[in-house]
N, C-alpha and C positions, 0 to 999 in steps of 0.2 A: 343580550349581554347585560350585566348588572348596570344600572344607571350610575352607580357610584362604586367602581372597582376598588378604590382605596379603602373605603369603609368596609366593603365586603371582606377584603384581605385582612384588615385589622381585626374584624370580628372573628374570623376563622383562627387567626394566630393566637387569640386570647383563650381558645379552648384547651382543655387538659389533654395531655398526650394519651391518657387512658382511653379516650373516646375513639382514637384512630389507630391504636397500637395493634399489633398482631398478638393474639392471646396465647397461641400454641407455640411454645419455645422448647426446642430440644436441649436438654440439660444432661450432661454426662460427667462422671467422675474424672479427675485429672489423670488417674492411672489407667484409664480406658485405652487399650491398644488402638492405634490409628486405623488399623485394618477394620476393626469392629465399628469404629466411628464412621468410616466410609459407607459401610452397609447401612448404618442408622440414617445417614444423610439421604441415601437413596430410598430407604423404606419410608421415611417421613416426608419426603419431597421438599426438603428445606436446604438452605445453603449455609446455615449458621448453627454452631453448637456453643452453648454457654457451659464453660468448664467450672466445676465446683471443687472445692477443697475437701479435706477429711471431715470438716464440720458441716458440710452441705451448703456453705456460703459461696457465691460466685467469685471466682478469682481471675478468670480470663475468658477469651472468646477465640474460637477457631472457625474459619470459613473454608469453603471448598477451595478457594484460591490459596489459602495457607497450606493446605494439604498438598496441592499440586506443586507449589513452589518449593516447599521445605522437604517433602518426601519425593525425591526425584525418581528413584527406582523402587516402586512399591514391592516388587517380588523379593528385593534384598533387604530393604530397610523397614518396611512397614511392620514386620514381625516384632521388631524390638523397639519401635517408636510408640510413645504414648502421647496423649493430648497435651500434657504439661511440657513436652519437648517442642511442640509446634504452636502453642497458643500465644496470643498477644496479651500481654499483661503489663501494668495493672489494667483492670477492666474499667472503662469509662462508662458510667451509668447516669441515669437521670431519675429524680424522684417522681412518683406517680402523680403528685399534685403540681407538676410543672406544666407550663403551657407549650404549645407548638413553637412559639417564638423563642422561648428559652431553649428548646431542643435544637432549633436551627442554629442558634448562637453557639451552643456547645459543639455541634457538628463542625461548624466553621472553625472554631478555635482549635480543635483537635484533628482537623482534616480527616474526618470519618463520615460515613454515609448512613450509619445506623447506631441506635443506642438502646441497650437493655433498660427497661423501666423497672425500678425497684420500689418495694413498699418501705414503710417506716422501719421494718425489721430487716431491711436489706435483702429481702427475698425477691427474686426476679418474677415479675408478674406479666411481662410482655416485652415486645420489641417494637420500636418506632423507627420507620425508614424515611430517609430523605425523599425517596421517590413517592412515598405515600403522601407526605406533606405537600409535595409539588402538585400531585393530582388533586388534592383537596382544594388547594388555592386556585388551580385552573378551573375546577368545576364551579367554585364560588364566583369567579369573575364571568363565567359563561352562563350562570343561572339568570333567568328573567328577574326583573326587580321584585323585591318582596312587597307584599301588601302591607305587612306589619314590620316595624323596625325591631331590631334585636331586643332593646329594653322592654318594648311592649310585649314581645313574645315571651320574655322571661317572666313578666308579671302575669300574663295569661296562663302560662304553664303552671306556675306556683298556685295561682288562684284555682285552677281546675283541680289540682291535687288536693287543696284544702276543702273544696266543696264536695269532692268525692268522699273524703274521710268523714266530713260532717254527715253525709248521707248514710254512711255506715253507722255512725254514732246514734243517729235518730231511729235506727232499727230497734233500739231498746224500748222506748215508749210505744213504738208500733207493736212490738211483740206483747207488751203488757196489755195494750188495748185488745189485741187478738185473744189473749188468754181470758180476759174478762168478758169476751164476746160482745164488745162494744164496736160493732161493725162500722158505724158512721165515723167515729173518731179514728178508728184504725185506717179507714179508707183515706181520710184527710192526711194522716201522718205518712202513710205509705206513698201517697201522691207527692208529698213534700220530699220524701226520700228519693223517689224516682227523678223528680225535677233536679235535685242536687246532683245525683249521679250522672244523669244525661248531660246537664250543663257542664259539669266537670269534665266529662269525656270530650265534649265538643271543644271546650277551651284547651284541653290538652292536645287536641289534633292540630290546633293553630299555634299553640304556645310551645314553650321549651322550659324544662325544669333546670334553670340556671340560677347561680347565686345573684343576690340583689344588693344594691346599695341602700342606704338608709331612706332616701326619698322613695325608691321603688318599693321597699318594704312597707313604708307608710301607706302608699296607695293600696298595697295588698291587704293590709289589715282593715283599712276602711272599706274597701270593696267587699271583703269577706263578711264583715259584720252587716253591711247593707244587704247583700244578697241573702244571707241567713235570715235577716229580719223580713225581707221581701217574700222569700219562699216559705218562711215560717208562718205567714198569714193564712196559708191554705187551710190548716185545721180550724182556725178561728172562723173562717167563712162558713164552716159547717155548723158553728155554734151560735154566732150572732143571728138574731132574727132577721129575716128578709124584709127589706123596706123598698119603697119605690126608688129611692136614691141610692144607686150602687156605689157612688163615691163615699157616702156616709158609712156603708158597710165596710168598704176597703179601708177607710180612715180608722175605724174602730179596730179592725184586724191588724193593720200595720202598726198602730200605736201599741197594741197589746203584745204583738210579737217582738217589737223593739224593746219594750219594757222587760221582756223575758231574757233575750239574748244579751242585753246590756246590763242586766241586773237592776234596771230602774225600779221595777217592782210596783209602779203605780197601776192599780187595777181598775178596769171599767166594770168589773162584775161586783155588784153590791152583795150578792149572795152566791159565792162560788160553790156552796153546797148543792145548788141546783144543777151544777155541772156533774158530769160523770167522773168517777174516780180516775179513770184512765186519762181524762183530759187534764185534771188538776195535776196528775203526775207528769204529764207532758210539759205543762207550764213550768213546774219546778225544775224539771230536767233541763229545759232550755236555759234556765238561769245558771245551773251548774256548768253547762257547756260554756256559756259566756263568762261566768265568774272565774273559771279555771284557766281563762285565756287559752282556750284549746287551739287557737290559730298558731300560737307560739309552740304549743305542745306538738302539733302535727309537724311543724318545721323541724323542731329539735329531735323528734323521734326518728325521722326518716332522712335527715341530712347529716353529713359529716360535720364534726365540730368546726372545721376550717371554713365552712360556708355559713356559719351562724353569726358572724360578726355584726351584720346589720341588725339583728334582733336585739343586740345589747343596747341599742339606742333607746329602747323602750323600757329598759330594766334598770332599776336602781340597786345600788349596793354591790357587794362582791358576790358573784354568782358561781364561782368555781366552774365546773363543767356543766354547761346548760343541759346537755342530753341526760346526764346522770341525775341532775337536779329535777327535771321535769318528770322523768320516769318514776323517781322516788316519790315525788309529790302526788302523782296520780294514785299510787297505792295508798299513801298516807290519808288522803282525803276520802278515799273509798272506805277505809277503816273508820275514819271519823263519822261518816254518814251512818254506817251500821251501828256504831256505838251510841250516837245521839238518838237514832230512831228507836233502838231497843230500850234505852233509858226512859224515853218519853212513853213508850208502850208499857214499861214496868210501873212507872209512877202514875200514869193516867189510865183512862178507859177508852182510848180512841182506837180507831181502825189502824192496823199496822201499816197499810199502804199510805194512809194519810200522814202517819208519823214519818215515813220515809220522804214523802213530798215536803213536809215541813223541815225535815233535817237538811235536805238538799238546798232548799230555799234559804235557810238560815246560814249554813256554812258558806254558801255562795254569796252571802250578803245581798240576797235578791229581794225578799219581802213578800212574795206571793204566798198566800195561805190557802189550804184546801177547803176550809169552811170559814165563814165570817165569825163564827163563835169559838174557834179553836183556841183563841188566846183569852177567852173570857173565863174567869174563875180559875186561873192557873194555880196549882199548888206552888208553894215557895220553891220546892225542889225542881219543878218543871221550869219556873222562871230562871232559876240559877243555871239549869242545863242549857236553856236557850241563850242566855247571856254569855255563857262560856263558849258556846258554838259560834256566836257572832264575833266574839273577840278572836277566836281561832282563825276565822276568816279574814280578820283585819290585820293579822300578823304576817310578816314577810314569809314567802315560800322558803327562803333560805333559813329562817328560824326553825321551821318544821323539819327541814332537811338535817340541820345540825342536831336537832333533838333526837332524831332517829339514829343518826350516824354515831352519836355518843352512847348508843344502846340505852336510851331513856334516862341517862343521867342529866341533871339540870344543866342546860347550856348557859354560858354567860350571856346576859341580856345586852344587846347592842345599844348604842346611843339612841337609835331611832325608836326601838321598842320601849326603852325607859322614858323617852320623851312622850311617847304615845300614852303610856299609863299615867304619867304625871298630868298631862292635859285632860285625860278622861276623868281621873280622880277629882281634880279641881272642878271640872264642869259638873260632875254629879252633885257635889256639895252645893254649888251655886244654884243649880236647877231645882234641887229639892227644897232649898231654902227660899227661893223666890216664888216657886209655883205653889208650895204648900200641899202638894199631893203626897201620897204614901211613899216613903223612902224607897221601898222595893220597886214600885212602879216608876218612880222618878229615875232610879238607876237603870231600869229597863229601857225607858225612852232615851236617856242619854247615851247608852251603849248602842241602841238602835240607830241613833243619829250619827254617832262617831264612826261606827263601822259601815255606815250607809246601807244597813240592812233594811230599814224602813218598816220593821214590824211594829204595828200599833193596834190598839184596841178600839180607838175611836178617833174622830176628827180632832186635830190639834188647833182648830181655828180659834177657840175661846180660851186658851191658856194664859193669855196676856203677852204684852210686847216684850218684857224682859226675858221670861223663860223661852219664848219663841226665838228671841235673838240668840240665846245660848245654843239652841238646837241648830239654828242656821249656821253659826260659826263652826260647830262640830261637823256639820255636813260639808262645809267648805274645806275644812282641814282634811277630813277623811281619815283613812287608816294609814298603815305603813306602805312604803313603796313595794311594788311587785307582790301584791296580795289580791284577794278577791274584792277588796273594798274600793270605793271610788274616791272622788274629791281631789284636792290639790296634792295630797300625800305629805306625810310628816317630813320625809327626807328633804323636800324642797325648802322647808323652813330653814334648814341648816345652810342653804345657799345665800340666805339673807346677809350673812357675814361677808361673802364675796361681793355682794351688791354694794355693801358699805365700803369695801375696799376699792371698788371701781369708782365710787364717788370721791374717794380720797386720792388726790394726785400722787401722793408719796407712795401709796401702796399699790396703785394700779399696775405699775411696771412689774411688780412681783408676781402677779397672777399669770398663769399659763393661758395660752389661747383656748384650750378646751374649757378651762374654768371660767373664762370670760363668756364663752358661748353659753355655757350652762347657766350662768348668772342672768344673761339676757333672756334665755328661754324661761327661767323661773319668774322673772319680772312680768313677762308677757302672760304666762299662765295665771299667776296670782291676780293680775289685773283683769284677765279675760273672764274668769269664773263669775265674779260679782257683776261685771259689766253686762254679760250675756243674761244673767239672772234678772238684772234690773230691767233690761229692755223686754225680756219675756214676761216679767211680772206686769209691766205696764200694759202690754198687749192683752194679757189675761184679765186684768182689772177692767179694761175697756170692753172686751167682748163678753165677759161673763157677768159683769155688773157686780163685782165683789170688792171689798176694801183692798187697797193696794198692799197692805201688810200681809193679808192672806194670800194674795196673788203672788207676791214676791216669795213667800215661804214655799208655795207650790213650785215656782220656777226653780228655786234652789234645789228642791228634790229631783227635778228633771235633769238639770245640767250636771249635778254631782252624782247622779244615779243613786241618790239617797233614799228615795221612795217614800219618805214621810210626807203626808198629804194633809192639806187643810180642806179637802173636799171640793176643790175648785174645778178640777178636770173630771168630767163624767161622759157618759155616752151621748149627751146632748151637745157637747162642745163641737164647735165648727170642725168639719172633717179636714179642711186644709190646715187648720191650727194643729190638729192631732198628728197629721203627717209631718208637719214642721217640727213638732215636739219629738217625734220619733227620731228624726235626724239629730236633734239636739242631744238626745240620750246616747246616740252612737258617738257623737263628738265628745260628749262627756266621758263615755267609757274609755275612749282613747286619750283621755286627760288633755285634750286639745293639742297635745304635742305632735301627734301624727299629722294633723292638719297643718301645723307650722312647718314641718319638714316637707310636706308636699308642695306648699307654695313658697317657702323660703328655705331652699335646700342648703344655703350657706350656713344656716344655723346648726346643721348637722356636722 
């Protein structure tokens, strides 16, 4: 017997009626003769008939007991009696998204033992019986104690689903490597795919695909990014040279994989052109997967809207219907990638596959480049294309959605987008003026920092303290909320007004509880980004023997997933440090907010 029957019963009663309802329901028109209805009952082996009106909608119910009690002499009365003469009406139903507990309450209130289950359009989709619920409760209390609690099972079930979908997504670079006859890289990617699929299947066998609260969703997204980064190390193990210290190889691989899936973009490969094209495509593809927040994409694509409330805790702004939003954005960004790659191919003389790799990395604000010289000697047209692509990646997904929904008419710019362009424009002017570099290149670096894309032509260690500080501030602020960009995000700056209200006793009472929680979270996030960067910079300065200014700049690129580098982190960096930095990139990609919800659920 279950060690906690009360908890087991509570868990069962929280399930939807659709899980335990009888799907096959006999439905007949109200004008059907009772005699024919009796034959149908016998033929279908059921005791109930849902009676429908002229419009096909359910209007009543007839049971075998109704027929026996109301049609006493079948040989005399059955010929002239129809179902509308003997049905019970009005029909008491229950929505398909109701729980078993709600069904029991309705049965008790109306003194009935069964309920037709109806969809949003009032169509009957099944029947839930009191005896079925009783059997389910009895089985739950008699079942041996679970190894895993229901919340853990829900997280594992969703995690398994996400990993399986990730395995399917990674078939794209695996197929590319196969077509290019790069068997070594193809083997590594296929192995990653198999690991993701098998692990997902294993987790599904122990888990359950149930809805999550915000704390559980936070655990899900963190675990998903970690496991993606972990399994994504496999192809890198085939590329990094073998050394005596296996920990060093793993550290390099894990850091590089995390830099891909988190769009951190800091590369340990000084000459990526020495890598095969299939592998550089794989690196950029992982940034696209991470930048597009595919974890949310999976959830929204395969879950009903009613189960997506927990995901809203990670999303800023008005999102409309999340399912429709994500499906539209997937198509939009696919089109963006094709357009950017073709434009780069048209204006330049580079390989088309390299252009696609660069396009994915740019729009995902990732920063990986297929060759170390691909950004050298760019034509002004190419620079404009890349800057435009970076900005597209830093704008909210809802902006792109509105752009397409209005049939390519210019949508009204929201406050967040206007604020982003105002900050970016001012920073470009300051950076160009203080650094003294070419205006086009200065704009390129400013946009690269602001969008946290991290595209750069050379180390930024020697540009001076003032210009470096501008880039640091831009990386800290980041792009707009719910975009591929990292950083604190522009929309959180708007909450500074609520923070000021909280400090003012007169206005504090006017703030709602959600606004107060959001303000507290904003304060923690704004304080955490520079604090983590400062501590990480101190460690890098000590271990790498570089000036603190450069080490701090590097640390900012890690925690904001900005990717701009002062050349501090390389393949010679301590393996433990690189593994820790990989975790920091994951935390930064989650904007620290998921970690807050995991350990401080009251903030949600």
